[in-house]
C-alpha positions in Angstrom: 199.5 -5.6 127.7 202.2 -6.7 125.2 201.7 -9.2 122.5 203.7 -11.0 119.8 203.1 -9.9 116.3 204.5 -11.2 113.0 208.1 -10.2 112.8 208.5 -6.8 111.2 210.8 -6.8 108.2 212.5 -3.5 107.2 214.3 -3.2 103.9 216.3 -0.1 103.0 216.8 0.5 99.3 219.2 3.2 98.1 218.5 5.0 94.9 220.9 7.9 94.7 220.2 9.8 97.9 216.7 8.5 98.3 216.0 5.9 101.0 212.9 3.8 100.6 211.5 1.7 103.4 209.3 -1.4 102.8 207.9 -3.1 105.8 205.4 -5.9 106.5 202.1 -5.3 108.4 200.7 -4.5 110.9 202.6 -1.2 111.1 202.6 1.9 109.0 206.1 2.9 110.2 208.9 1.3 112.2 211.9 3.3 113.4 215.0 1.7 111.9 217.2 2.4 115.0 216.8 0.4 118.2 217.6 2.1 121.5 217.9 -0.1 124.6 216.7 -2.9 122.4 213.4 -1.2 121.4 212.2 0.8 118.4 209.0 2.9 118.1 206.3 1.6 115.7 203.2 3.4 114.4 199.8 2.2 113.3 196.8 4.5 112.7 198.8 7.5 114.0 199.4 5.8 117.4 202.8 4.8 118.6 204.1 1.8 120.5 207.3 -0.2 120.9 208.7 -3.4 119.5 211.9 -5.3 120.3 214.4 -6.6 117.8 212.5 -9.9 117.4 209.3 -8.2 116.5 207.6 -8.7 119.8 205.3 -5.9 120.7 206.4 -4.5 124.0 204.0 -1.6 124.2 200.8 -1.7 122.2 200.4 1.4 120.0 198.4 3.9 122.1 200.4 7.1 122.4 200.2 10.1 120.2 203.9 10.7 120.6 207.0 8.8 121.7 210.2 10.8 122.3 213.7 9.6 121.9 215.0 8.1 125.2 217.7 9.9 127.0 220.9 8.1 128.2 219.0 6.8 131.3 216.3 5.2 129.1 213.6 7.7 129.9 211.4 8.9 127.1 208.5 11.4 127.1 205.2 9.8 125.8 202.0 11.7 125.3 198.4 10.9 125.0 195.5 13.4 124.4 197.9 16.3 124.8 199.3 15.2 128.2 202.8 14.0 128.8 204.2 11.1 130.9 207.4 9.0 131.0 208.1 5.6 129.6 211.2 3.7 130.8 212.9 1.8 128.0 215.0 -0.1 130.5 212.0 -1.2 132.6 209.9 -1.5 129.5 206.9 0.1 131.1 205.2 3.4 131.6 206.4 4.8 134.9 204.6 8.2 135.0 201.2 8.3 133.4 200.4 11.1 131.0 199.0 13.9 133.1 201.4 16.9 132.7 201.5 19.7 130.1 205.2 19.4 129.7 208.1 17.4 131.3 211.0 19.8 131.3 214.1 17.8 132.4 215.5 14.9 134.3 218.2 15.5 136.9 220.2 12.4 137.5 221.9 13.6 140.7 218.6 14.1 142.4 216.6 11.4 140.5 213.6 13.6 139.6 211.8 15.3 136.8 210.8 18.9 136.6 207.2 19.0 135.3 204.6 21.6 134.3 201.0 20.8 135.1 198.0 21.9 133.1 197.5 24.8 135.5 200.9 26.2 134.4 202.6 25.5 137.7 205.9 23.6 138.0 206.6 20.6 140.3 209.0 17.8 141.0 208.2 14.2 140.3 210.3 11.1 141.0 210.5 8.2 138.5 208.1 6.2 140.7 205.5 8.9 140.1 205.6 10.4 143.6 205.2 14.2 143.5 207.9 15.6 145.8 206.5 19.1 145.0 202.9 19.2 143.8 202.6 21.7 140.9 200.3 24.2 142.8 202.5 27.1 143.8 205.6 27.8 141.6 205.7 29.2 138.1 209.4 28.3 137.8 211.9 26.0 139.5 215.3 26.9 138.3 218.9 26.2 139.4 219.5 30.0 139.1 217.3 32.8 137.7 218.4 32.3 134.1 215.8 29.9 132.7 217.7 26.6 133.3 215.3 24.2 135.0 216.2 22.3 138.1 218.5 22.3 141.2 222.1 23.2 141.8 223.9 22.4 145.0 220.6 21.0 146.3 218.6 24.2 146.1 216.5 26.0 143.4 215.3 29.5 142.7 211.5 29.6 142.6 209.0 32.2 141.6 205.2 32.7 142.0 203.6 35.0 139.4 200.0 35.0 140.6 200.5 38.8 140.9 202.3 39.4 137.6 203.3 43.0 138.6 204.7 41.9 141.9 206.1 38.3 141.6 207.2 36.5 144.7 210.6 34.9 144.8 212.3 32.4 147.1 214.5 29.4 147.4 213.6 25.7 148.1 215.6 22.6 149.0 215.0 19.1 147.5 212.1 18.3 149.9 210.3 21.5 148.8 211.1 23.4 152.0 211.4 27.1 151.5 214.9 27.9 152.6 214.3 31.5 151.7 210.6 32.3 152.0 208.6 33.7 149.0 208.8 37.4 149.1 208.7 40.5 146.8 212.1 40.9 145.5 213.0 43.8 143.2 216.4 44.2 141.4 218.1 45.7 144.5 216.4 43.8 147.3 218.1 41.9 150.1 216.7 38.6 148.7 219.3 38.5 145.9 222.2 38.9 148.4 220.7 36.1 150.5 220.2 33.8 147.6 223.6 34.1 146.0 225.3 34.0 149.4 223.5 30.7 150.1 224.5 29.3 146.6 228.2 30.3 147.1 228.3 28.7 150.6 226.8 25.4 149.2 229.1 25.4 146.2 232.1 25.4 148.5 230.8 22.2 150.2 230.2 20.4 146.9 
């Protein structure tokens, strides 16, 4: 629930290279840069958001508020778990439940997330889990550590058996285009994977 508070005044005094901020209650700190019309504000080590008129848009309740990306999405965390707050919609769109939120892919309109069990999944901005984080230890656009999809497919890996990890390839709905399988350096899997990527890249 939002509320209206006494307008926050921020004064910046320059003394050489030092910058001193003086602000009115009720906040301990207010960010001096507004993004999408909002700035983060802290009280008692909890973070919320205010608008340029001092209206409290989000009551301070988060342990962390990230800087929003160009789409207006910001990671927020509470009790060690991460969610997503939309600066444009001015509301939390994904509740804090993930260990990390790795990236947002605009083309596919989803986030790559890591659950508390260490598994990766895919979540849309409406909170729907396209891929529930139960099976894959990585979801990458190619096996080089870059999270996400490329040409509508992603390389995936299951490391439940650390000595013999299983590797495969999924589409945007989570279907295994190439089934999980043991895949050593010289296995047929790699030929199949790169052949599929090359074929899809020519259609893009």
